C-alpha positions as CSV (number, residue, x, y, z in Angstrom):
1,M,96.2,96.0,68.5
2,K,94.8,93.3,70.8
3,P,96.2,93.1,74.4
4,E,98.5,90.3,75.3
5,L,97.1,87.8,77.9
6,T,98.9,88.3,81.2
7,L,98.2,86.2,84.2
8,N,99.3,86.9,88.0
9,L,98.3,84.7,91.1
10,F,98.3,86.3,94.6
11,P,98.7,85.6,97.5
12,N,101.2,82.8,96.7
13,P,101.2,80.5,99.0
14,A,97.4,80.9,99.1
15,G,95.2,80.1,101.9
16,N,91.4,79.7,101.4
17,Q,91.2,82.3,98.4
18,L,93.3,82.8,95.4
19,N,93.2,86.1,93.4
20,V,93.6,85.6,89.7
21,W,94.6,88.8,87.9
22,I,94.2,88.5,84.0
23,K,95.1,91.3,81.8
24,G,93.6,90.6,78.2
25,V,90.4,89.1,79.5
26,E,87.5,88.3,77.1
27,K,83.9,87.3,77.5
28,K,84.7,83.6,77.1
29,T,87.7,83.4,79.4
30,V,87.9,80.1,81.4
31,I,90.1,79.6,84.6
32,K,91.0,76.0,85.3
33,V,92.9,74.7,88.3
34,Y,94.9,71.4,88.1
35,D,96.4,69.2,90.7
36,L,99.5,67.4,90.2
37,M,97.9,64.4,88.9
38,G,96.4,66.6,86.0
39,Q,92.9,66.6,87.4
40,I,90.7,69.8,87.1
41,V,89.9,70.6,90.7
42,V,88.3,74.1,90.0
43,R,86.8,75.4,86.8
44,Q,85.3,79.1,86.7
45,G,84.5,81.4,83.8
46,S,85.5,85.1,84.2
47,N,84.9,88.3,82.3
48,T,86.7,90.5,84.8
49,T,90.3,91.5,85.3
50,L,90.4,90.2,89.0
51,T,88.8,86.9,89.8
52,Q,88.7,85.5,93.2
53,L,88.7,81.6,93.5
54,N,87.5,79.9,96.6
55,I,90.1,77.2,97.2
56,S,89.3,76.3,100.8
57,K,88.3,72.8,100.0
58,L,91.5,71.9,98.3
59,P,94.2,70.0,100.2
60,A,97.6,71.6,100.6
61,G,100.0,71.4,97.8
62,F,101.2,72.6,94.5
63,Y,98.6,73.5,91.6
64,L,98.6,74.8,88.2
65,V,96.2,77.4,87.0
66,N,95.4,77.7,83.2
67,V,93.6,80.7,81.7
68,N,92.3,80.6,78.1
69,N,90.6,83.5,76.7
70,G,89.5,81.9,73.5
71,K,92.7,82.9,71.6
72,E,95.5,82.4,74.0
73,N,96.6,80.3,76.9
74,R,98.6,81.3,79.9
75,S,99.6,79.2,83.0
76,A,101.0,79.8,86.4
77,T,101.6,77.7,89.5
78,F,100.6,78.5,93.1
79,V,100.9,76.7,96.5
80,K,98.0,75.9,98.6
81,N,98.7,76.0,102.6
């Protein structure tokens, strides 16, 4: 039985770094961060359960994180201080 993809973001609100915890990560897992205009502002591959994203250059606001492991998609939002 394959693990279901689960996504947790912390801390939220975030400062300069966002931790992305993924259960069900695969070798081809891609993390994308979108701004409110729908533009990709961060894109990073991951093959570990916990990935740290440097978001220090992003302006304060609301963002959407999308995780795709090649089989499933999960999304969550966070606030950047």
